[in-house]
All heavy atoms as a GROMACS GRO file, in nm:
protein
  548
    1MET      N    1   0.082  -0.117   0.001
    1MET     CA    2   0.000   0.000   0.000
    1MET      C    3   0.086   0.123   0.001
    1MET      O    4   0.091   0.199   0.095
    1MET     CB    5  -0.093   0.000   0.122
    1MET     CG    6  -0.205  -0.104   0.117
    1MET     SD    7  -0.351  -0.066   0.208
    1MET     CE    8  -0.292  -0.066   0.371
    2GLY      N    9   0.158   0.149  -0.105
    2GLY     CA   10   0.244   0.260  -0.116
    2GLY      C   11   0.178   0.394  -0.140
    2GLY      O   12   0.219   0.495  -0.090
    3GLU      N   13   0.068   0.392  -0.213
    3GLU     CA   14   0.008   0.520  -0.248
    3GLU      C   15  -0.126   0.538  -0.173
    3GLU      O   16  -0.188   0.441  -0.139
    3GLU     CB   17  -0.011   0.531  -0.401
    3GLU     CG   18  -0.060   0.411  -0.468
    3GLU     CD   19  -0.070   0.427  -0.616
    3GLU    OE1   20   0.030   0.404  -0.685
    3GLU    OE2   21  -0.178   0.470  -0.661
    4LYS      N   22  -0.163   0.661  -0.157
    4LYS     CA   23  -0.291   0.693  -0.088
    4LYS      C   24  -0.407   0.657  -0.179
    4LYS      O   25  -0.412   0.696  -0.296
    4LYS     CB   26  -0.287   0.840  -0.051
    4LYS     CG   27  -0.407   0.888   0.020
    4LYS     CD   28  -0.391   0.863   0.170
    4LYS     CE   29  -0.501   0.931   0.246
    4LYS     NZ   30  -0.510   0.887   0.379
    5ALA      N   31  -0.502   0.588  -0.127
    5ALA     CA   32  -0.622   0.548  -0.202
    5ALA      C   33  -0.715   0.666  -0.222
    5ALA      O   34  -0.734   0.748  -0.136
    5ALA     CB   35  -0.693   0.430  -0.133
    6LYS      N   36  -0.774   0.670  -0.338
    6LYS     CA   37  -0.881   0.768  -0.365
    6LYS      C   38  -1.011   0.708  -0.321
    6LYS      O   39  -1.046   0.602  -0.371
    6LYS     CB   40  -0.884   0.806  -0.511
    6LYS     CG   41  -0.762   0.882  -0.560
    6LYS     CD   42  -0.779   0.918  -0.709
    6LYS     CE   43  -0.658   0.989  -0.761
    6LYS     NZ   44  -0.672   1.023  -0.899
    7LEU      N   45  -1.078   0.769  -0.232
    7LEU     CA   46  -1.203   0.718  -0.181
    7LEU      C   47  -1.320   0.775  -0.257
    7LEU      O   48  -1.319   0.898  -0.292
    7LEU     CB   49  -1.218   0.748  -0.031
    7LEU     CG   50  -1.103   0.691   0.055
    7LEU    CD1   51  -1.131   0.727   0.203
    7LEU    CD2   52  -1.092   0.544   0.042
    8LYS      N   53  -1.422   0.694  -0.281
    8LYS     CA   54  -1.542   0.739  -0.347
    8LYS      C   55  -1.662   0.687  -0.266
    8LYS      O   56  -1.666   0.577  -0.224
    8LYS     CB   57  -1.547   0.682  -0.488
    8LYS     CG   58  -1.663   0.732  -0.569
    8LYS     CD   59  -1.652   0.691  -0.712
    8LYS     CE   60  -1.762   0.758  -0.795
    8LYS     NZ   61  -1.751   0.726  -0.939
    9ARG      N   62  -1.757   0.776  -0.246
    9ARG     CA   63  -1.874   0.746  -0.165
    9ARG      C   64  -1.964   0.645  -0.243
    9ARG      O   65  -1.996   0.671  -0.363
    9ARG     CB   66  -1.953   0.870  -0.130
    9ARG     CG   67  -2.068   0.844  -0.040
    9ARG     CD   68  -2.122   0.980   0.009
    9ARG     NE   69  -2.233   0.962   0.101
    9ARG     CZ   70  -2.220   0.926   0.225
    9ARG    NH1   71  -2.099   0.900   0.274
    9ARG    NH2   72  -2.323   0.916   0.306
   10LYS      N   73  -2.007   0.541  -0.183
   10LYS     CA   74  -2.094   0.442  -0.244
   10LYS      C   75  -2.212   0.413  -0.147
   10LYS      O   76  -2.200   0.429  -0.025
   10LYS     CB   77  -2.022   0.312  -0.269
   10LYS     CG   78  -1.912   0.316  -0.368
   10LYS     CD   79  -1.966   0.339  -0.507
   10LYS     CE   80  -1.861   0.338  -0.611
   10LYS     NZ   81  -1.917   0.344  -0.744
   11SER      N   82  -2.320   0.366  -0.198
   11SER     CA   83  -2.436   0.330  -0.120
   11SER      C   84  -2.481   0.193  -0.164
   11SER      O   85  -2.505   0.163  -0.284
   11SER     CB   86  -2.548   0.428  -0.141
   11SER     OG   87  -2.662   0.388  -0.059
   12PHE      N   88  -2.491   0.094  -0.070
   12PHE     CA   89  -2.530  -0.039  -0.104
   12PHE      C   90  -2.585  -0.110   0.017
   12PHE      O   91  -2.577  -0.062   0.130
   12PHE     CB   92  -2.415  -0.120  -0.163
   12PHE     CG   93  -2.288  -0.104  -0.084
   12PHE    CD1   94  -2.259  -0.183   0.023
   12PHE    CD2   95  -2.197  -0.008  -0.122
   12PHE    CE1   96  -2.146  -0.169   0.095
   12PHE    CE2   97  -2.077   0.008  -0.047
   12PHE     CZ   98  -2.057  -0.074   0.062
   13PHE      N   99  -2.648  -0.230  -0.002
   13PHE     CA  100  -2.710  -0.302   0.106
   13PHE      C  101  -2.606  -0.410   0.146
   13PHE      O  102  -2.541  -0.474   0.064
   13PHE     CB  103  -2.836  -0.369   0.059
   13PHE     CG  104  -2.942  -0.267   0.029
   13PHE    CD1  105  -2.968  -0.237  -0.103
   13PHE    CD2  106  -3.015  -0.207   0.130
   13PHE    CE1  107  -3.067  -0.139  -0.135
   13PHE    CE2  108  -3.114  -0.114   0.101
   13PHE     CZ  109  -3.138  -0.081  -0.035
   14VAL      N  110  -2.598  -0.433   0.278
   14VAL     CA  111  -2.502  -0.529   0.335
   14VAL      C  112  -2.570  -0.607   0.445
   14VAL      O  113  -2.644  -0.552   0.525
   14VAL     CB  114  -2.374  -0.458   0.391
   14VAL    CG1  115  -2.281  -0.556   0.456
   14VAL    CG2  116  -2.310  -0.374   0.287
   15ASP      N  117  -2.539  -0.736   0.447
   15ASP     CA  118  -2.592  -0.821   0.555
   15ASP      C  119  -2.527  -0.779   0.688
   15ASP      O  120  -2.401  -0.787   0.701
   15ASP     CB  121  -2.558  -0.969   0.524
   15ASP     CG  122  -2.607  -1.069   0.631
   15ASP    OD1  123  -2.654  -1.031   0.736
   15ASP    OD2  124  -2.587  -1.186   0.612
   16GLU      N  125  -2.604  -0.734   0.784
   16GLU     CA  126  -2.552  -0.687   0.909
   16GLU      C  127  -2.472  -0.791   0.986
   16GLU      O  128  -2.371  -0.758   1.051
   16GLU     CB  129  -2.660  -0.636   0.998
   16GLU     CG  130  -2.721  -0.497   0.962
   16GLU     CD  131  -2.622  -0.384   0.992
   16GLU    OE1  132  -2.549  -0.389   1.093
   16GLU    OE2  133  -2.622  -0.290   0.913
   17ARG      N  134  -2.517  -0.910   0.984
   17ARG     CA  135  -2.447  -1.020   1.058
   17ARG      C  136  -2.311  -1.044   0.996
   17ARG      O  137  -2.210  -1.062   1.061
   17ARG     CB  138  -2.528  -1.149   1.064
   17ARG     CG  139  -2.646  -1.140   1.160
   17ARG     CD  140  -2.715  -1.268   1.175
   17ARG     NE  141  -2.775  -1.306   1.048
   17ARG     CZ  142  -2.809  -1.427   1.016
   17ARG    NH1  143  -2.786  -1.529   1.093
   17ARG    NH2  144  -2.863  -1.454   0.897
   18ALA      N  145  -2.301  -1.050   0.863
   18ALA     CA  146  -2.180  -1.066   0.798
   18ALA      C  147  -2.080  -0.952   0.822
   18ALA      O  148  -1.962  -0.971   0.842
   18ALA     CB  149  -2.201  -1.086   0.642
   19LEU      N  150  -2.134  -0.830   0.819
   19LEU     CA  151  -2.056  -0.714   0.849
   19LEU      C  152  -1.999  -0.717   0.992
   19LEU      O  153  -1.878  -0.690   1.012
   19LEU     CB  154  -2.139  -0.589   0.826
   19LEU     CG  155  -2.072  -0.452   0.818
   19LEU    CD1  156  -1.975  -0.452   0.705
   19LEU    CD2  157  -2.171  -0.341   0.812
   20SER      N  158  -2.080  -0.756   1.087
   20SER     CA  159  -2.038  -0.766   1.227
   20SER      C  160  -1.926  -0.873   1.241
   20SER      O  161  -1.827  -0.852   1.309
   20SER     CB  162  -2.150  -0.801   1.320
   20SER     OG  163  -2.242  -0.691   1.323
   21ARG      N  164  -1.947  -0.989   1.174
   21ARG     CA  165  -1.849  -1.093   1.182
   21ARG      C  166  -1.715  -1.050   1.120
   21ARG      O  167  -1.607  -1.079   1.174
   21ARG     CB  168  -1.900  -1.223   1.114
   21ARG     CG  169  -2.009  -1.290   1.196
   21ARG     CD  170  -2.052  -1.426   1.142
   21ARG     NE  171  -1.997  -1.473   1.019
   21ARG     CZ  172  -2.061  -1.489   0.902
   21ARG    NH1  173  -2.186  -1.456   0.894
   21ARG    NH2  174  -2.003  -1.537   0.794
   22ALA      N  175  -1.723  -0.981   1.007
   22ALA     CA  176  -1.602  -0.934   0.940
   22ALA      C  177  -1.533  -0.829   1.026
   22ALA      O  178  -1.410  -0.827   1.033
   22ALA     CB  179  -1.637  -0.874   0.807
   23LYS      N  180  -1.610  -0.743   1.089
   23LYS     CA  181  -1.554  -0.639   1.175
   23LYS      C  182  -1.476  -0.703   1.288
   23LYS      O  183  -1.362  -0.664   1.322
   23LYS     CB  184  -1.674  -0.556   1.229
   23LYS     CG  185  -1.634  -0.430   1.303
   23LYS     CD  186  -1.763  -0.354   1.338
   23LYS     CE  187  -1.744  -0.238   1.420
   23LYS     NZ  188  -1.869  -0.169   1.452
   24LYS      N  189  -1.534  -0.805   1.350
   24LYS     CA  190  -1.463  -0.873   1.461
   24LYS      C  191  -1.340  -0.951   1.410
   24LYS      O  192  -1.231  -0.941   1.470
   24LYS     CB  193  -1.557  -0.973   1.521
   24LYS     CG  194  -1.505  -1.043   1.646
   24LYS     CD  195  -1.610  -1.132   1.704
   24LYS     CE  196  -1.552  -1.204   1.828
   24LYS     NZ  197  -1.652  -1.295   1.887
   25ALA      N  198  -1.351  -1.019   1.293
   25ALA     CA  199  -1.242  -1.093   1.241
   25ALA      C  200  -1.123  -1.001   1.200
   25ALA      O  201  -1.000  -1.039   1.218
   25ALA     CB  202  -1.283  -1.174   1.120
   26LEU      N  203  -1.153  -0.889   1.144
   26LEU     CA  204  -1.048  -0.796   1.100
   26LEU      C  205  -0.995  -0.707   1.210
   26LEU      O  206  -0.888  -0.645   1.193
   26LEU     CB  207  -1.105  -0.705   0.984
   26LEU     CG  208  -1.138  -0.784   0.857
   26LEU    CD1  209  -1.212  -0.694   0.758
   26LEU    CD2  210  -1.011  -0.839   0.791
   27GLY      N  211  -1.069  -0.696   1.320
   27GLY     CA  212  -1.026  -0.617   1.435
   27GLY      C  213  -1.027  -0.468   1.410
   27GLY      O  214  -0.936  -0.395   1.453
   28VAL      N  215  -1.127  -0.426   1.335
   28VAL     CA  216  -1.142  -0.281   1.307
   28VAL      C  217  -1.262  -0.224   1.382
   28VAL      O  218  -1.347  -0.303   1.429
   28VAL     CB  219  -1.150  -0.250   1.155
   28VAL    CG1  220  -1.024  -0.292   1.084
   28VAL    CG2  221  -1.269  -0.322   1.096
   29LYS      N  222  -1.269  -0.091   1.391
   29LYS     CA  223  -1.375  -0.027   1.474
   29LYS      C  224  -1.496   0.012   1.396
   29LYS      O  225  -1.607   0.014   1.446
   29LYS     CB  226  -1.312   0.093   1.547
   29LYS     CG  227  -1.215   0.052   1.648
   29LYS     CD  228  -1.163   0.177   1.724
   29LYS     CE  229  -1.061   0.136   1.827
   29LYS     NZ  230  -1.008   0.251   1.904
   30THR      N  231  -1.476   0.052   1.269
   30THR     CA  232  -1.585   0.104   1.194
   30THR      C  233  -1.630   0.018   1.081
   30THR      O  234  -1.550  -0.064   1.030
   30THR     CB  235  -1.555   0.246   1.135
   30THR    OG1  236  -1.458   0.235   1.034
   30THR    CG2  237  -1.511   0.343   1.248
   31GLU      N  238  -1.755   0.033   1.037
   31GLU     CA  239  -1.804  -0.048   0.926
   31GLU      C  240  -1.733  -0.005   0.796
   31GLU      O  241  -1.711  -0.087   0.707
   31GLU     CB  242  -1.957  -0.030   0.912
   31GLU     CG  243  -2.026  -0.097   1.033
   31GLU     CD  244  -2.177  -0.076   1.030
   31GLU    OE1  245  -2.226   0.006   0.952
   31GLU    OE2  246  -2.243  -0.143   1.111
   32ALA      N  247  -1.704   0.122   0.782
   32ALA     CA  248  -1.634   0.170   0.662
   32ALA      C  249  -1.496   0.101   0.649
   32ALA      O  250  -1.454   0.063   0.541
   32ALA     CB  251  -1.616   0.320   0.670
   33GLU      N  252  -1.426   0.087   0.764
   33GLU     CA  253  -1.294   0.020   0.763
   33GLU      C  254  -1.313  -0.127   0.723
   33GLU      O  255  -1.228  -0.180   0.648
   33GLU     CB  256  -1.230   0.022   0.902
   33GLU     CG  257  -1.179   0.158   0.947
   33GLU     CD  258  -1.130   0.159   1.085
   33GLU    OE1  259  -1.203   0.125   1.176
   33GLU    OE2  260  -1.004   0.186   1.101
   34VAL      N  261  -1.416  -0.190   0.764
   34VAL     CA  262  -1.443  -0.329   0.732
   34VAL      C  263  -1.459  -0.340   0.579
   34VAL      O  264  -1.395  -0.431   0.515
   34VAL     CB  265  -1.576  -0.387   0.798
   34VAL    CG1  266  -1.614  -0.517   0.742
   34VAL    CG2  267  -1.558  -0.392   0.946
   35ILE      N  268  -1.540  -0.253   0.519
   35ILE     CA  269  -1.563  -0.260   0.375
   35ILE      C  270  -1.431  -0.234   0.299
   35ILE      O  271  -1.391  -0.310   0.213
   35ILE     CB  272  -1.668  -0.157   0.331
   35ILE    CG1  273  -1.801  -0.180   0.405
   35ILE    CG2  274  -1.686  -0.160   0.180
   35ILE    CD1  275  -1.870  -0.310   0.373
   36ARG      N  276  -1.358  -0.130   0.335
   36ARG     CA  277  -1.234  -0.094   0.264
   36ARG      C  278  -1.131  -0.211   0.277
   36ARG      O  279  -1.069  -0.249   0.177
   36ARG     CB  280  -1.177   0.036   0.314
   36ARG     CG  281  -1.247   0.154   0.265
   36ARG     CD  282  -1.168   0.282   0.292
   36ARG     NE  283  -1.160   0.318   0.431
   36ARG     CZ  284  -1.244   0.392   0.498
   36ARG    NH1  285  -1.349   0.444   0.439
   36ARG    NH2  286  -1.227   0.416   0.623
   37LEU      N  287  -1.110  -0.260   0.400
   37LEU     CA  288  -1.009  -0.362   0.419
   37LEU      C  289  -1.048  -0.489   0.350
   37LEU      O  290  -0.962  -0.559   0.286
   37LEU     CB  291  -0.988  -0.384   0.570
   37LEU     CG  292  -0.873  -0.474   0.607
   37LEU    CD1  293  -0.742  -0.424   0.549
   37LEU    CD2  294  -0.864  -0.479   0.758
   38SER      N  295  -1.176  -0.525   0.348
   38SER     CA  296  -1.226  -0.646   0.286
   38SER      C  297  -1.199  -0.641   0.134
   38SER      O  298  -1.152  -0.736   0.071
   38SER     CB  299  -1.371  -0.670   0.315
   38SER     OG  300  -1.397  -0.691   0.450
   39VAL      N  301  -1.231  -0.527   0.075
   39VAL     CA  302  -1.214  -0.511  -0.069
   39VAL      C  303  -1.067  -0.516  -0.105
   39VAL      O  304  -1.028  -0.584  -0.201
   39VAL     CB  305  -1.277  -0.379  -0.118
   39VAL    CG1  306  -1.241  -0.348  -0.260
   39VAL    CG2  307  -1.430  -0.386  -0.103
   40GLU      N  308  -0.980  -0.454  -0.026
   40GLU     CA  309  -0.834  -0.454  -0.047
   40GLU      C  310  -0.782  -0.601  -0.039
   40GLU      O  311  -0.706  -0.641  -0.126
   40GLU     CB  312  -0.763  -0.373   0.057
   40GLU     CG  313  -0.775  -0.223   0.033
   40GLU     CD  314  -0.703  -0.143   0.144
   40GLU    OE1  315  -0.615  -0.199   0.209
   40GLU    OE2  316  -0.741  -0.028   0.158
   41ARG      N  317  -0.824  -0.674   0.057
   41ARG     CA  318  -0.777  -0.812   0.076
   41ARG      C  319  -0.826  -0.901  -0.034
   41ARG      O  320  -0.749  -0.987  -0.084
   41ARG     CB  321  -0.817  -0.866   0.212
   41ARG     CG  322  -0.742  -0.801   0.324
   41ARG     CD  323  -0.746  -0.877   0.447
   41ARG     NE  324  -0.669  -0.821   0.548
   41ARG     CZ  325  -0.663  -0.858   0.674
   41ARG    NH1  326  -0.732  -0.964   0.713
   41ARG    NH2  327  -0.588  -0.802   0.764
   42ILE      N  328  -0.944  -0.878  -0.087
   42ILE     CA  329  -0.993  -0.963  -0.198
   42ILE      C  330  -0.902  -0.934  -0.320
   42ILE      O  331  -0.864  -1.023  -0.390
   42ILE     CB  332  -1.138  -0.931  -0.227
   42ILE    CG1  333  -1.229  -0.991  -0.116
   42ILE    CG2  334  -1.182  -0.987  -0.364
   42ILE    CD1  335  -1.368  -0.941  -0.120
   43ALA      N  336  -0.876  -0.808  -0.348
   43ALA     CA  337  -0.793  -0.767  -0.459
   43ALA      C  338  -0.652  -0.829  -0.446
   43ALA      O  339  -0.594  -0.881  -0.543
   43ALA     CB  340  -0.780  -0.617  -0.473
   44GLU      N  341  -0.595  -0.830  -0.325
   44GLU     CA  342  -0.462  -0.888  -0.301
   44GLU      C  343  -0.465  -1.038  -0.324
   44GLU      O  344  -0.376  -1.093  -0.379
   44GLU     CB  345  -0.419  -0.860  -0.158
   44GLU     CG  346  -0.376  -0.714  -0.136
   44GLU     CD  347  -0.353  -0.678   0.011
   44GLU    OE1  348  -0.369  -0.764   0.097
   44GLU    OE2  349  -0.326  -0.566   0.039
   45MET      N  350  -0.571  -1.104  -0.275
   45MET     CA  351  -0.580  -1.249  -0.296
   45MET      C  352  -0.598  -1.287  -0.445
   45MET      O  353  -0.545  -1.386  -0.490
   45MET     CB  354  -0.701  -1.307  -0.215
   45MET     CG  355  -0.668  -1.313  -0.067
   45MET     SD  356  -0.518  -1.398  -0.025
   45MET     CE  357  -0.550  -1.564  -0.089
   46GLU      N  358  -0.669  -1.201  -0.520
   46GLU     CA  359  -0.679  -1.230  -0.664
   46GLU      C  360  -0.546  -1.218  -0.732
   46GLU      O  361  -0.512  -1.299  -0.821
   46GLU     CB  362  -0.779  -1.132  -0.727
   46GLU     CG  363  -0.925  -1.166  -0.698
   46GLU     CD  364  -0.959  -1.310  -0.749
   46GLU    OE1  365  -0.925  -1.346  -0.865
   46GLU    OE2  366  -1.021  -1.383  -0.671
   47GLU      N  367  -0.466  -1.120  -0.689
   47GLU     CA  368  -0.327  -1.107  -0.745
   47GLU      C  369  -0.247  -1.228  -0.708
   47GLU      O  370  -0.172  -1.283  -0.788
   47GLU     CB  371  -0.260  -0.980  -0.691
   47GLU     CG  372  -0.314  -0.852  -0.750
   47GLU     CD  373  -0.243  -0.730  -0.688
   47GLU    OE1  374  -0.131  -0.744  -0.637
   47GLU    OE2  375  -0.305  -0.626  -0.689
   48PHE      N  376  -0.257  -1.275  -0.584
   48PHE     CA  377  -0.183  -1.393  -0.541
   48PHE      C  378  -0.217  -1.515  -0.616
   48PHE      O  379  -0.129  -1.587  -0.669
   48PHE     CB  380  -0.213  -1.416  -0.389
   48PHE     CG  381  -0.158  -1.544  -0.337
   48PHE    CD1  382  -0.023  -1.558  -0.314
   48PHE    CD2  383  -0.238  -1.650  -0.314
   48PHE    CE1  384   0.029  -1.680  -0.268
   48PHE    CE2  385  -0.192  -1.774  -0.264
   48PHE     CZ  386  -0.056  -1.787  -0.241
   49TRP      N  387  -0.348  -1.538  -0.635
   49TRP     CA  388  -0.390  -1.661  -0.706
   49TRP      C  389  -0.352  -1.655  -0.857
   49TRP      O  390  -0.323  -1.751  -0.915
   49TRP     CB  391  -0.540  -1.692  -0.690
   49TRP     CG  392  -0.562  -1.747  -0.555
   49TRP    CD1  393  -0.632  -1.688  -0.451
   49TRP    CD2  394  -0.511  -1.868  -0.500
   49TRP    NE1  395  -0.625  -1.767  -0.340
   49TRP    CE2  396  -0.555  -1.878  -0.365
   49TRP    CE3  397  -0.434  -1.968  -0.552
   49TRP    CZ2  398  -0.524  -1.989  -0.286
   49TRP    CZ3  399  -0.400  -2.079  -0.473
   49TRP    CH2  400  -0.450  -2.084  -0.341
   50SER      N  401  -0.358  -1.534  -0.909
   50SER     CA  402  -0.313  -1.513  -1.046
   50SER      C  403  -0.161  -1.556  -1.063
   50SER      O  404  -0.120  -1.624  -1.154
   50SER     CB  405  -0.332  -1.371  -1.092
   50SER     OG  406  -0.280  -1.350  -1.218
   51PHE      N  407  -0.082  -1.505  -0.963
   51PHE     CA  408   0.059  -1.538  -0.962
   51PHE      C  409   0.080  -1.692  -0.945
   51PHE      O  410   0.161  -1.753  -1.015
   51PHE     CB  411   0.128  -1.470  -0.841
   51PHE     CG  412   0.266  -1.521  -0.812
   51PHE    CD1  413   0.376  -1.484  -0.888
   51PHE    CD2  414   0.289  -1.607  -0.706
   51PHE    CE1  415   0.500  -1.532  -0.859
   51PHE    CE2  416   0.413  -1.652  -0.676
   51PHE     CZ  417   0.518  -1.618  -0.753
   52MET      N  418  -0.001  -1.754  -0.858
   52MET     CA  419   0.012  -1.897  -0.840
   52MET      C  420  -0.022  -1.975  -0.966
   52MET      O  421   0.048  -2.073  -0.996
   52MET     CB  422  -0.082  -1.945  -0.722
   52MET     CG  423  -0.042  -1.886  -0.590
   52MET     SD  424   0.119  -1.944  -0.535
   52MET     CE  425   0.085  -2.114  -0.493
   53LYS      N  426  -0.124  -1.931  -1.038
   53LYS     CA  427  -0.159  -2.000  -1.165
   53LYS      C  428  -0.047  -1.981  -1.267
   53LYS      O  429  -0.017  -2.077  -1.337
   53LYS     CB  430  -0.294  -1.944  -1.216
   53LYS     CG  431  -0.408  -1.990  -1.134
   53LYS     CD  432  -0.540  -1.928  -1.186
   53LYS     CE  433  -0.655  -1.961  -1.101
   53LYS     NZ  434  -0.776  -1.890  -1.140
   54ARG      N  435   0.007  -1.862  -1.277
   54ARG     CA  436   0.104  -1.835  -1.375
   54ARG      C  437   0.234  -1.913  -1.352
   54ARG      O  438   0.307  -1.951  -1.447
   54ARG     CB  439   0.145  -1.684  -1.378
   54ARG     CG  440   0.054  -1.594  -1.446
   54ARG     CD  441   0.113  -1.454  -1.474
   54ARG     NE  442   0.197  -1.404  -1.362
   54ARG     CZ  443   0.151  -1.329  -1.263
   54ARG    NH1  444   0.024  -1.299  -1.254
   54ARG    NH2  445   0.234  -1.289  -1.169
   55THR      N  446   0.266  -1.934  -1.228
   55THR     CA  447   0.392  -1.994  -1.192
   55THR      C  448   0.380  -2.144  -1.152
   55THR      O  449   0.482  -2.204  -1.111
   55THR     CB  450   0.462  -1.919  -1.078
   55THR    OG1  451   0.377  -1.922  -0.962
   55THR    CG2  452   0.492  -1.775  -1.118
   56ARG      N  453   0.263  -2.200  -1.172
   56ARG     CA  454   0.243  -2.340  -1.137
   56ARG      C  455   0.351  -2.431  -1.203
   56ARG      O  456   0.376  -2.420  -1.321
   56ARG     CB  457   0.106  -2.385  -1.184
   56ARG     CG  458   0.069  -2.524  -1.138
   56ARG     CD  459  -0.068  -2.560  -1.177
   56ARG     NE  460  -0.162  -2.470  -1.104
   56ARG     CZ  461  -0.283  -2.442  -1.144
   56ARG    NH1  462  -0.325  -2.495  -1.256
   56ARG    NH2  463  -0.357  -2.356  -1.075
   57ARG      N  464   0.409  -2.510  -1.127
   57ARG     CA  465   0.514  -2.607  -1.172
   57ARG      C  466   0.638  -2.546  -1.232
   57ARG      O  467   0.720  -2.614  -1.293
   57ARG     CB  468   0.454  -2.706  -1.268
   57ARG     CG  469   0.349  -2.796  -1.206
   57ARG     CD  470   0.293  -2.894  -1.308
   57ARG     NE  471   0.179  -2.966  -1.257
   57ARG     CZ  472   0.056  -2.931  -1.286
   57ARG    NH1  473   0.025  -2.829  -1.365
   57ARG    NH2  474  -0.042  -3.001  -1.234
   58SER      N  475   0.657  -2.412  -1.219
   58SER     CA  476   0.773  -2.351  -1.281
   58SER      C  477   0.873  -2.292  -1.176
   58SER      O  478   0.982  -2.257  -1.212
   58SER     CB  479   0.730  -2.243  -1.381
   58SER     OG  480   0.669  -2.138  -1.311
   59LEU      N  481   0.833  -2.287  -1.052
   59LEU     CA  482   0.921  -2.232  -0.947
   59LEU      C  483   0.987  -2.346  -0.867
   59LEU      O  484   0.923  -2.444  -0.841
   59LEU     CB  485   0.843  -2.145  -0.849
   59LEU     CG  486   0.786  -2.013  -0.905
   59LEU    CD1  487   0.705  -1.946  -0.796
   59LEU    CD2  488   0.891  -1.926  -0.954
   60ARG      N  489   1.113  -2.322  -0.841
   60ARG     CA  490   1.186  -2.416  -0.757
   60ARG      C  491   1.171  -2.371  -0.608
   60ARG      O  492   1.164  -2.255  -0.577
   60ARG     CB  493   1.330  -2.422  -0.793
   60ARG     CG  494   1.355  -2.468  -0.936
   60ARG     CD  495   1.502  -2.459  -0.967
   60ARG     NE  496   1.524  -2.479  -1.112
   60ARG     CZ  497   1.598  -2.579  -1.156
   60ARG    NH1  498   1.666  -2.656  -1.080
   60ARG    NH2  499   1.608  -2.599  -1.282
   61PRO      N  500   1.173  -2.468  -0.518
   61PRO     CA  501   1.167  -2.435  -0.374
   61PRO      C  502   1.276  -2.334  -0.339
   61PRO      O  503   1.388  -2.354  -0.378
   61PRO     CB  504   1.181  -2.572  -0.302
   61PRO     CG  505   1.135  -2.671  -0.402
   61PRO     CD  506   1.172  -2.610  -0.542
   62GLY      N  507   1.237  -2.233  -0.270
   62GLY     CA  508   1.335  -2.133  -0.225
   62GLY      C  509   1.365  -2.022  -0.322
   62GLY      O  510   1.447  -1.938  -0.296
   63SER      N  511   1.300  -2.026  -0.440
   63SER     CA  512   1.330  -1.926  -0.540
   63SER      C  513   1.254  -1.797  -0.525
   63SER      O  514   1.282  -1.698  -0.592
   63SER     CB  515   1.306  -1.983  -0.683
   63SER     OG  516   1.165  -2.010  -0.700
   64VAL      N  517   1.156  -1.792  -0.434
   64VAL     CA  518   1.083  -1.668  -0.407
   64VAL      C  519   1.124  -1.612  -0.274
   64VAL      O  520   1.122  -1.682  -0.171
   64VAL     CB  521   0.930  -1.694  -0.407
   64VAL    CG1  522   0.848  -1.576  -0.377
   64VAL    CG2  523   0.889  -1.753  -0.544
   65GLU      N  524   1.164  -1.482  -0.273
   65GLU     CA  525   1.207  -1.420  -0.145
   65GLU      C  526   1.091  -1.388  -0.061
   65GLU      O  527   0.986  -1.346  -0.110
   65GLU     CB  528   1.283  -1.292  -0.179
   65GLU     CG  529   1.415  -1.314  -0.247
   65GLU     CD  530   1.482  -1.183  -0.278
   65GLU    OE1  531   1.454  -1.080  -0.208
   65GLU    OE2  532   1.569  -1.180  -0.365
   66LYS      N  533   1.106  -1.404   0.069
   66LYS     CA  534   1.001  -1.367   0.165
   66LYS      C  535   1.028  -1.222   0.201
   66LYS      O  536   1.138  -1.180   0.219
   66LYS     CB  537   1.006  -1.452   0.290
   66LYS     CG  538   0.973  -1.596   0.264
   66LYS     CD  539   0.987  -1.675   0.392
   66LYS     CE  540   0.958  -1.824   0.363
   66LYS     NZ  541   0.969  -1.905   0.485
   67THR      N  542   0.914  -1.143   0.211
   67THR     CA  543   0.931  -1.003   0.246
   67THR      C  544   0.868  -0.979   0.385
   67THR      O  545   0.796  -1.049   0.442
   67THR     CB  546   0.858  -0.912   0.149
   67THR    OG1  547   0.724  -0.947   0.136
   67THR    CG2  548   0.925  -0.917   0.014
   0.00000   0.00000   0.00000
């Protein structure tokens, strides 16, 4: 997360129980933080799985540096 995100106001319906569970799981205080963090994590996981698919069977153990 090197650059500052541009925020845009949105309005949508959300399951309150799912929102509360996500809030507790993520350890954040506000519902807005839950939404932002959840969307960021989904985008990160999509990038990860895309990387995994591209590199399937082509990486040797130890060839990826841990950060």
